[in-house]
C-alpha positions in Angstrom: 0.0 -0.1 0.3 1.2 3.2 -0.8 1.9 6.3 1.6 -0.9 8.2 -0.1 -3.6 5.6 -0.2 -3.0 5.2 3.4 -3.0 8.9 4.0 -5.7 9.4 2.7 -7.2 5.9 5.0 -6.0 7.6 8.2 -7.7 10.7 7.3 -11.0 10.1 8.9 -10.2 8.6 12.2 -11.8 4.9 12.5 -12.4 5.3 16.4 -14.1 8.0 15.9 -15.7 7.0 13.1 -17.0 3.8 14.6 -18.2 5.6 17.9 -19.7 8.8 16.2 -21.1 7.2 12.9 -21.4 3.5 12.8 -22.8 2.6 16.5 -25.9 5.3 16.1 -26.1 4.4 12.4 -27.0 0.5 13.2 -29.1 1.2 16.1 -31.5 4.0 14.7 -31.2 2.0 11.3 -32.7 -1.4 13.0 -35.2 0.1 15.1 -36.2 1.9 11.8 -36.1 -1.0 10.0 -38.3 -3.1 12.7 -41.0 -0.3 13.3 -41.8 -0.5 9.1 -41.5 -4.0 9.2 -44.3 -4.2 11.8 -46.4 -1.1 10.3 -47.0 -3.6 6.6 -49.3 -5.3 9.0 -51.3 -2.3 10.4 -53.6 -2.8 7.2 -54.3 -6.3 7.1 -54.3 -6.4 10.9 -56.8 -3.5 11.2 -59.4 -5.6 8.5 -59.4 -8.4 10.5 -60.0 -6.3 13.8 -62.5 -4.1 12.2 -64.3 -6.0 9.7 -63.6 -9.9 10.6 -61.9 -10.0 6.9 -59.0 -12.9 6.8 -58.0 -14.5 3.7 -58.2 -18.4 4.1 -54.9 -20.0 5.0 -54.3 -21.9 1.7 -54.1 -18.3 -0.4 -51.8 -17.0 2.4 -49.4 -20.2 1.7 -49.5 -20.1 -2.0 -48.7 -16.0 -2.1 -46.2 -16.7 0.6 -44.4 -19.4 -1.4 -44.5 -17.5 -4.8 -43.6 -14.2 -3.5 -40.6 -15.9 -1.8 -40.0 -18.1 -4.8 -38.9 -14.5 -6.5 -37.8 -12.3 -3.5 -35.1 -15.0 -2.2 -32.8 -14.3 -3.9 -32.8 -10.6 -4.2 -33.1 -10.5 -0.3 -29.4 -12.6 -0.3 -27.9 -10.6 -3.7 -29.1 -6.9 -3.4 -27.5 -6.5 0.2 -24.3 -7.7 -1.4 -24.4 -5.9 -4.9 -25.4 -2.3 -3.5 -23.3 -2.8 0.3 -20.1 -1.3 -1.3 -21.6 1.4 -2.8 -24.3 2.3 -0.4 -22.7 2.1 3.2 -24.3 1.2 6.3 -26.7 4.4 6.7 -27.5 4.3 2.4 -28.5 0.8 3.0 -31.2 1.3 6.0 -32.5 4.6 4.1 -32.7 2.7 0.8 -34.3 -1.0 1.5 -37.0 1.6 4.1 -37.4 4.2 0.7 -37.3 1.8 -2.2 -36.6 2.4 -5.8 -32.8 1.5 -4.8 -31.7 0.0 -8.1 -33.1 2.7 -10.0 -32.5 5.7 -8.0 -30.5 5.2 -4.9 -27.8 3.2 -6.1 -27.8 5.9 -9.1 -27.9 9.2 -6.5 -24.9 7.6 -4.6 -22.8 6.7 -7.2 -23.1 10.2 -8.9 -22.1 11.9 -5.6 -19.3 9.6 -5.2 -18.1 11.0 -8.6 -18.4 14.1 -8.3 -17.2 14.3 -4.8 -14.2 12.3 -6.1 -14.0 9.6 -3.4 -14.3 6.0 -3.9 -16.9 3.6 -3.1 -16.5 1.1 -0.2 -14.0 3.7 1.7 -15.6 5.6 4.9 -15.7 9.3 2.7 -17.4 7.1 -0.1 -20.0 5.9 2.6 -20.5 9.5 4.2 -20.8 11.3 0.5 -23.8 8.2 -0.6 -25.7 8.7 2.9 -25.8 12.6 2.0 -26.6 11.9 -1.6 -29.3 9.2 -0.6 -30.8 11.1 1.6 -31.2 14.5 -0.6 -32.6 11.8 -3.0 -35.4 10.7 -0.2 -36.5 14.0 0.0 -36.9 15.3 -3.7 -38.6 11.7 -4.5 -40.9 12.9 -1.9 -41.6 16.1 -3.8 -41.5 14.7 -7.2 -43.7 11.9 -6.2 -46.2 14.4 -4.6 -45.9 16.5 -8.2 -46.2 13.3 -10.0 -49.3 12.4 -8.2 -50.4 16.1 -8.9 -49.6 16.7 -12.3 -48.1 13.5 -14.0 -51.2 12.3 -15.4 -52.4 15.2 -16.5 -49.3 15.8 -18.4 -49.0 12.4 -19.6 -52.3 12.4 -21.3 -50.9 15.0 -23.9 -48.5 12.9 -25.0 -48.9 10.4 -28.0 -49.4 7.0 -27.6 -45.6 6.1 -29.0 -44.2 8.0 -26.6 -45.7 7.0 -23.5 -45.0 3.5 -24.5 -41.4 4.9 -25.3 -41.2 5.8 -21.2 -42.5 2.6 -20.4 -39.9 0.5 -22.4 -37.2 2.4 -22.2 -36.6 4.7 -19.4 -35.4 2.2 -16.5 -33.8 0.2 -19.1 -32.1 4.0 -19.8 -31.0 4.1 -16.2 -29.4 0.9 -15.6 -27.6 1.6 -19.0 -26.2 4.7 -17.4 -25.2 3.2 -14.3 -23.6 0.5 -15.6 -21.7 3.4 -18.4 -20.6 5.0 -15.0 -19.0 2.2 -13.0 -17.3 0.9 -16.2 -15.4 4.4 -16.4 -13.8 2.8 -13.0 -13.1 -0.4 -14.0 -13.2 -1.1 -17.6 -11.2 -4.5 -17.5 -14.6 -5.9 -15.6 -17.2 -5.0 -18.2 -17.2 -7.7 -20.2 -17.5 -10.6 -17.7 -20.0 -8.6 -16.7 -22.2 -8.5 -19.8 -21.2 -12.1 -21.0 -22.3 -13.2 -17.6 -25.7 -11.4 -17.8 -26.3 -11.3 -21.3 -25.6 -14.8 -22.1 -28.4 -16.4 -19.8 -30.7 -13.9 -20.7 -30.4 -14.9 -24.6 -30.4 -18.8 -23.3 -34.2 -17.6 -21.4 -32.3 -19.0 -17.9 -34.8 -18.4 -15.1 -34.1 -15.1 -12.9 -33.0 -16.9 -9.7 -30.1 -17.8 -11.7 -29.4 -14.9 -14.0 -29.1 -13.0 -11.4 -26.9 -14.8 -8.7 -24.7 -15.5 -11.8 -24.1 -12.3 -12.9 -23.8 -11.1 -9.3 -21.4 -13.5 -7.9 -19.6 -14.5 -11.0 -18.6 -11.1 -11.6 -17.4 -10.3 -7.9 -15.3 -13.7 -8.8 -14.2 -12.1 -11.7 -12.7 -9.4 -10.1 -11.5 -11.3 -7.3 -9.2 -13.0 -9.6 -7.8 -10.1 -11.5 -6.8 -8.2 -8.1 -3.6 -8.0 -7.2 -3.0 -6.5 -3.8 -0.9 -3.3 -4.5 -1.7 -2.8 -8.1 -5.2 -2.4 -8.2 -5.4 0.2 -5.7 -6.0 3.4 -6.7 -6.1 6.5 -4.9 -9.9 8.1 -4.2 -10.6 10.6 -7.2 -8.3 8.6 -9.3 -9.0 7.8 -13.1 -12.3 9.3 -12.4 -14.2 11.7 -14.8 
C-alpha cells in the first residue's frame, strides 16, 4: 500500500468513525426497519379486527410461496451488490425508501463521482449517505408533484411517447449506471456483460441469471485483483 493511499485512509479516525457514526447508524437503522416491518401488517390487522376479514390459509401459503420464490434471491444478492456503494446508512435508508436500483444507487454513485471519493471507503459511505438522503427528500417532492400533475401531462403525450417511456426509461437508468461504473474499471465490463447477457439469451430463470451475474462478476474481479496494483487513490481515474 502506498503512503498516499494510507494517508487517505487515515484521514478519518476509525475509532471516531465507529463510535460517532457507525454505531448510531446501526442503532437507528435497526429500530426504523423493525418499526416499518411491523407497520406493514397494520392494514391487514385493522381489516381483521374491524371487519373480520381474513384470507384463507391456503391462499396465504400459496401467495407466500410464490413471493419467496421471486424474492429470496434478491434478499441475498441486493445487500451484497449494493453495500459497497451505499454503505451502512445508505442501505438502511434505501431499503426503507425503495427504488434502490433506479434511484438510490445512481444518486450515491454520482455523488461519489462528483466528490471524487471511492466507493467502499469511509468517505465514500459518508458522501453516499448525503446523496441518498437528498434523493429521498426530492423523491417525496417529485412523487407529490407527479401524483398531482403527471396524469394530466401524460394524457397530452402521443401513444408512442408513452410507450417509449414505459419500455426504455428503466433500461436507460441501468445503462447509465453501468456506464459510470465501467469508467472506474473497464476490464471488468466484458465479464459482467457476458455473465448477464448469455443467460438472458438462453432464457434462464431469474433465480439463476441474477446470482450468476452478481457472484460471477465478483469472482472474476477477485481473480484479477492484485494487492498493491489495483489499489487506486480516491478520485483517481474518475471523470
